[in-house]
NUFILO-986558 format. One line per field, with one value per residue: residue number from 1; y, x, z negated of N, C-alpha, C in turn. Coordinates in steps of 0.05 Angstrom, whole numbers. Example, Ala and Ser with C-alpha at 12.3 -4.5 7.8 and 13.67 -1.06 7.14 Angstrom:
<atoms>
num = 1; 2 .
nyy = -114; -45 .
nxx = 264; 257 .
nzz = -156; -142 .
cayy = -90; -21 .
caxx = 246; 273 .
cazz = -156; -143 .
cyy = -66; 1 .
cxx = 264; 258 .
czz = -156; -157 .
</atoms>
This chain:
<atoms>
num = 1; 2; 3; 4; 5; 6; 7; 8; 9; 10; 11; 12; 13; 14; 15; 16; 17; 18; 19; 20; 21; 22; 23; 24; 25; 26; 27; 28; 29; 30; 31; 32; 33; 34; 35; 36; 37; 38; 39; 40; 41; 42; 43; 44; 45; 46; 47; 48; 49; 50; 51; 52; 53; 54; 55; 56; 57; 58; 59; 60; 61; 62; 63; 64; 65; 66; 67; 68; 69; 70; 71; 72; 73; 74; 75; 76; 77; 78; 79; 80; 81; 82; 83; 84; 85; 86; 87; 88; 89; 90; 91; 92; 93; 94; 95; 96; 97; 98; 99; 100; 101; 102; 103; 104; 105; 106; 107; 108; 109; 110; 111; 112; 113; 114; 115; 116; 117; 118; 119; 120; 121; 122; 123; 124; 125; 126; 127; 128; 129; 130; 131; 132; 133; 134; 135; 136; 137; 138; 139; 140; 141; 142; 143; 144; 145; 146; 147; 148; 149; 150; 151; 152; 153; 154; 155; 156; 157; 158; 159; 160; 161; 162; 163; 164; 165; 166; 167; 168; 169; 170; 171; 172; 173; 174; 175; 176; 177; 178; 179; 180; 181; 182; 183; 184; 185; 186; 187; 188; 189; 190; 191; 192; 193; 194; 195; 196; 197; 198; 199; 200; 201; 202; 203; 204; 205; 206; 207; 208 .
nyy = -755; -784; -772; -784; -781; -727; -704; -722; -694; -641; -642; -650; -603; -566; -581; -569; -513; -499; -515; -481; -431; -437; -439; -389; -357; -373; -357; -302; -290; -305; -269; -222; -230; -222; -169; -111; -54; 11; 43; 102; 141; 163; 132; 109; 72; 12; -52; -112; -152; -116; -58; 7; 59; 126; 146; 187; 211; 214; 167; 114; 57; -13; -51; -115; -143; -183; -248; -250; -196; -142; -85; -21; 39; 108; 147; 205; 222; 241; 259; 252; 211; 165; 109; 85; 33; 25; 9; 44; 83; 134; 183; 221; 282; 305; 357; 418; 418; 366; 341; 298; 310; 302; 286; 260; 216; 150; 94; 24; -40; -102; -135; -105; -88; -70; -14; 35; 69; 87; 125; 136; 178; 233; 269; 248; 232; 193; 131; 112; 56; 33; 18; 60; 98; 145; 205; 272; 341; 393; 451; 479; 443; 374; 315; 251; 188; 132; 63; 6; -60; -59; -5; 65; 124; 194; 238; 300; 328; 371; 419; 407; 366; 310; 258; 193; 137; 70; 42; -16; -33; -45; -71; -36; 13; 28; 72; 111; 170; 169; 166; 125; 84; 33; -29; -63; -128; -144; -183; -228; -220; -168; -159; -129; -143; -135; -141; -113; -53; 16; 66; 131; 168; 210; 255; 246; 225; 167; 177; 162 .
nxx = 807; 803; 839; 808; 756; 754; 758; 710; 673; 686; 672; 617; 601; 616; 581; 532; 537; 539; 488; 458; 474; 454; 399; 390; 404; 365; 319; 328; 327; 275; 247; 262; 239; 187; 183; 147; 131; 109; 78; 70; 47; 49; 19; 55; 56; 23; 38; 20; 25; 55; 61; 81; 108; 118; 144; 125; 171; 201; 223; 228; 190; 174; 119; 96; 35; -6; -35; -88; -101; -130; -167; -184; -222; -217; -265; -299; -327; -372; -358; -402; -427; -406; -419; -434; -391; -369; -309; -251; -193; -149; -103; -61; -36; -1; -24; 0; -22; -28; -72; -100; -101; -136; -107; -125; -181; -203; -240; -233; -206; -232; -190; -148; -99; -118; -109; -62; -11; 56; 62; 77; 61; 68; 122; 126; 73; 15; -23; -88; -127; -192; -258; -314; -335; -363; -386; -379; -396; -349; -324; -327; -304; -306; -308; -280; -287; -248; -247; -211; -186; -163; -157; -172; -180; -191; -205; -194; -227; -217; -254; -257; -220; -196; -242; -248; -273; -271; -286; -306; -263; -227; -171; -172; -176; -126; -94; -46; -23; -59; -63; -35; -40; -7; 14; 73; 102; 168; 212; 269; 300; 290; 243; 179; 117; 46; -17; -63; -89; -100; -131; -134; -193; -231; -205; -202; -158; -124; -117; -81 .
nzz = -462; -398; -336; -290; -311; -324; -274; -252; -285; -271; -217; -223; -250; -211; -170; -194; -199; -145; -128; -160; -139; -87; -97; -119; -76; -39; -67; -68; -14; -2; -34; -9; 40; 28; 18; 13; 54; 59; 113; 146; 198; 268; 323; 379; 420; 442; 455; 474; 419; 390; 355; 364; 325; 304; 246; 189; 172; 217; 239; 286; 290; 299; 295; 282; 298; 258; 271; 255; 247; 213; 231; 211; 214; 195; 160; 142; 78; 24; -44; -78; -53; -72; -113; -180; -199; -148; -113; -113; -94; -119; -104; -144; -175; -232; -273; -305; -356; -365; -342; -292; -223; -164; -101; -58; -44; -35; -8; -25; -5; -31; -46; -62; -111; -177; -223; -252; -224; -200; -139; -70; -37; -45; -77; -144; -147; -167; -164; -175; -179; -183; -210; -199; -252; -273; -240; -247; -259; -274; -299; -250; -215; -193; -233; -233; -259; -264; -274; -297; -310; -375; -380; -363; -322; -320; -270; -239; -185; -139; -99; -30; -29; 7; 20; 35; 72; 100; 163; 201; 256; 317; 356; 399; 377; 364; 389; 426; 393; 352; 280; 230; 171; 137; 106; 112; 116; 106; 141; 134; 178; 190; 217; 219; 196; 201; 169; 162; 185; 178; 213; 243; 261; 302; 282; 228; 180; 152; 85; 45 .
cayy = -758; -792; -753; -790; -771; -698; -698; -726; -672; -617; -645; -647; -574; -552; -587; -553; -485; -497; -517; -456; -410; -441; -432; -360; -346; -378; -340; -275; -288; -306; -243; -201; -235; -213; -141; -94; -27; 27; 57; 124; 155; 166; 111; 118; 52; -15; -70; -139; -152; -98; -30; 25; 82; 145; 151; 215; 221; 215; 142; 97; 30; -31; -68; -138; -147; -211; -261; -242; -169; -127; -57; -5; 68; 127; 162; 223; 219; 260; 246; 244; 186; 142; 99; 70; 6; 25; 5; 65; 92; 163; 193; 245; 296; 314; 386; 426; 411; 337; 330; 286; 324; 285; 295; 247; 193; 132; 68; 3; -68; -116; -150; -87; -90; -48; -3; 62; 63; 107; 123; 151; 197; 258; 265; 249; 224; 167; 120; 98; 39; 23; 21; 85; 98; 168; 229; 293; 369; 403; 475; 485; 420; 349; 295; 223; 169; 105; 43; -18; -77; -49; 24; 83; 151; 214; 252; 324; 327; 399; 423; 404; 342; 290; 234; 177; 109; 56; 27; -36; -25; -67; -62; -14; 38; 34; 87; 131; 195; 165; 164; 100; 76; 4; -41; -83; -147; -143; -209; -228; -209; -140; -157; -119; -154; -123; -156; -94; -26; 37; 85; 156; 170; 236; 274; 238; 208; 152; 198; 154 .
caxx = 791; 820; 839; 785; 732; 755; 751; 681; 660; 690; 655; 589; 597; 617; 556; 511; 541; 532; 459; 447; 478; 436; 373; 389; 404; 339; 300; 333; 317; 246; 237; 266; 220; 161; 185; 128; 140; 87; 84; 52; 58; 33; 23; 67; 49; 14; 45; 15; 22; 74; 52; 103; 99; 137; 136; 123; 198; 214; 235; 213; 188; 158; 104; 83; 8; -12; -54; -115; -99; -155; -164; -206; -220; -223; -289; -302; -351; -373; -354; -427; -436; -396; -438; -421; -383; -354; -281; -237; -167; -145; -76; -63; -13; -6; -23; 17; -35; -30; -95; -95; -115; -135; -97; -144; -196; -211; -251; -213; -213; -234; -165; -127; -93; -127; -90; -52; 16; 69; 55; 97; 49; 82; 139; 113; 45; 6; -46; -107; -147; -211; -286; -325; -352; -381; -379; -393; -387; -334; -309; -327; -295; -319; -291; -285; -275; -242; -243; -198; -180; -142; -155; -188; -169; -210; -190; -206; -228; -223; -269; -240; -204; -205; -255; -249; -279; -262; -307; -294; -254; -211; -145; -176; -174; -98; -86; -24; -32; -74; -47; -40; -28; -7; 36; 86; 119; 193; 226; 298; 312; 281; 217; 158; 91; 24; -42; -85; -81; -120; -124; -150; -214; -245; -190; -201; -135; -121; -105; -62 .
cazz = -437; -375; -313; -272; -323; -322; -246; -248; -298; -255; -193; -232; -255; -185; -156; -207; -191; -117; -127; -171; -119; -65; -106; -122; -49; -28; -81; -60; 14; -3; -44; 12; 61; 19; 11; 26; 61; 68; 137; 153; 222; 292; 343; 405; 440; 434; 476; 464; 390; 378; 352; 359; 309; 294; 219; 182; 169; 243; 248; 305; 280; 314; 276; 295; 288; 251; 288; 247; 237; 208; 237; 201; 221; 174; 163; 119; 62; 2; -70; -89; -40; -88; -133; -202; -191; -123; -117; -98; -103; -119; -108; -162; -186; -260; -277; -327; -381; -367; -327; -265; -202; -140; -76; -40; -55; -13; -16; -25; -1; -57; -52; -72; -139; -193; -242; -250; -217; -184; -111; -54; -18; -51; -101; -170; -147; -179; -152; -193; -166; -202; -204; -207; -276; -270; -225; -262; -254; -296; -295; -222; -199; -201; -247; -226; -278; -252; -295; -289; -334; -393; -381; -346; -318; -312; -249; -229; -156; -129; -74; -6; -30; 26; 10; 60; 71; 124; 177; 219; 282; 329; 367; 418; 362; 360; 413; 422; 382; 327; 256; 215; 145; 134; 90; 128; 103; 120; 141; 130; 203; 193; 230; 202; 204; 186; 170; 160; 194; 176; 235; 244; 281; 302; 266; 199; 177; 127; 68; 24 .
cyy = -764; -771; -758; -779; -740; -689; -700; -703; -646; -618; -640; -617; -559; -557; -571; -524; -480; -497; -491; -433; -412; -433; -402; -347; -349; -360; -311; -271; -288; -280; -221; -205; -225; -183; -124; -66; -12; 43; 78; 138; 154; 144; 123; 98; 27; -33; -99; -138; -134; -69; -13; 50; 100; 153; 180; 228; 219; 190; 128; 68; 14; -51; -91; -143; -177; -222; -253; -214; -156; -97; -43; 24; 85; 142; 179; 217; 240; 245; 236; 219; 161; 135; 85; 41; 4; 23; 25; 69; 122; 168; 219; 257; 306; 344; 393; 419; 381; 324; 319; 300; 308; 300; 284; 224; 176; 106; 47; -23; -82; -130; -132; -88; -66; -38; 25; 60; 86; 103; 142; 170; 224; 252; 268; 240; 197; 158; 106; 82; 28; 27; 48; 82; 120; 189; 252; 320; 379; 427; 482; 464; 396; 331; 267; 205; 142; 86; 18; -34; -65; -19; 39; 109; 169; 234; 277; 323; 355; 398; 422; 381; 321; 265; 217; 148; 97; 42; 7; -25; -49; -55; -39; 13; 47; 47; 107; 158; 193; 160; 139; 100; 46; -4; -64; -102; -149; -170; -206; -218; -181; -137; -148; -128; -142; -140; -138; -66; -7; 58; 108; 153; 197; 257; 268; 218; 190; 170; 188; 148 .
cxx = 810; 818; 815; 759; 731; 748; 722; 665; 662; 673; 626; 583; 597; 591; 533; 513; 533; 502; 447; 450; 459; 408; 369; 388; 377; 318; 303; 322; 287; 234; 239; 245; 192; 161; 165; 139; 115; 95; 62; 63; 39; 39; 35; 61; 38; 19; 42; 9; 42; 64; 76; 93; 122; 128; 137; 150; 215; 227; 217; 213; 170; 145; 91; 56; 4; -34; -83; -116; -126; -150; -189; -201; -230; -249; -293; -328; -351; -369; -380; -439; -426; -416; -423; -415; -367; -324; -265; -209; -165; -115; -78; -35; -20; -3; -7; 5; -39; -53; -86; -113; -113; -123; -115; -158; -205; -223; -230; -224; -213; -208; -143; -124; -103; -105; -81; -22; 29; 62; 73; 86; 64; 101; 123; 83; 40; -18; -62; -127; -166; -239; -296; -342; -372; -369; -394; -381; -372; -318; -306; -317; -311; -298; -300; -271; -272; -235; -231; -192; -157; -140; -174; -174; -192; -194; -206; -205; -236; -239; -250; -222; -214; -217; -260; -257; -269; -286; -293; -286; -239; -186; -148; -174; -145; -86; -63; -36; -48; -54; -54; -28; -29; 15; 47; 102; 145; 207; 256; 313; 304; 255; 196; 131; 69; -1; -67; -75; -105; -112; -144; -172; -228; -231; -188; -178; -137; -106; -83; -34 .
czz = -414; -353; -295; -284; -321; -294; -240; -260; -282; -230; -199; -236; -229; -169; -167; -199; -162; -114; -138; -152; -96; -72; -109; -95; -36; -40; -72; -31; 14; -13; -23; 34; 54; 12; 27; 32; 72; 92; 142; 178; 245; 312; 369; 427; 427; 458; 465; 434; 376; 379; 346; 346; 303; 267; 212; 177; 194; 253; 267; 295; 298; 294; 291; 282; 282; 269; 281; 235; 235; 214; 227; 208; 198; 180; 138; 104; 40; -25; -82; -76; -55; -110; -156; -193; -165; -130; -100; -110; -101; -123; -124; -167; -214; -262; -301; -354; -384; -352; -300; -245; -177; -116; -54; -55; -32; -23; -11; -16; -28; -65; -63; -102; -155; -212; -237; -247; -201; -154; -95; -33; -20; -74; -127; -170; -159; -163; -174; -176; -187; -193; -214; -232; -274; -251; -237; -254; -278; -288; -265; -203; -207; -215; -240; -247; -265; -275; -283; -314; -350; -394; -363; -343; -309; -294; -240; -198; -146; -103; -50; -6; -9; 12; 34; 54; 97; 136; 196; 246; 294; 342; 387; 404; 359; 385; 407; 413; 357; 304; 241; 187; 144; 115; 106; 109; 119; 118; 138; 155; 209; 207; 211; 213; 188; 190; 169; 168; 191; 196; 234; 266; 279; 284; 236; 196; 152; 108; 50; 34 .
</atoms>
């Protein structure tokens, strides 16, 4: 093989490696830009499109409200108000005997992903999103069966468990002192943007 051919081969390999590195860098940046972060905390200010919040672990964060941000307010309900087919989520903890016990139950937006997955409300908690199958009485507590594609979970709901739905609200509900739950998209520059905010009303907090 001639020296000129070898140089061309090396330049070709180098170009391919450069392109691969650029693609990986772009993919990594794109993935980071889409990184979701759950925010729970108390509103300290709303200035224009920037919502300032002190998170439950004491951090001060600034959330940029999306142009078409949706605001919903929490409203208490009863478990028996849920009908078969309603789409809800339940945060649970596993009991010593393996049974799932609800920490809270809340109605869901139709766009929320169904399934049974780890959740960060409490250490070791799980989230089950699915359609209500049945609500029944069992050993002094109520049992809620949630069904989703590929599976189902039967959840014990003790008396006093928060059961919460959401009602339409607007930015005027985002007042200092109110408690919020939202999922922010974190940009490469660290900017956190939110498209949907759940806010407390009348002492009823977003439970999840």
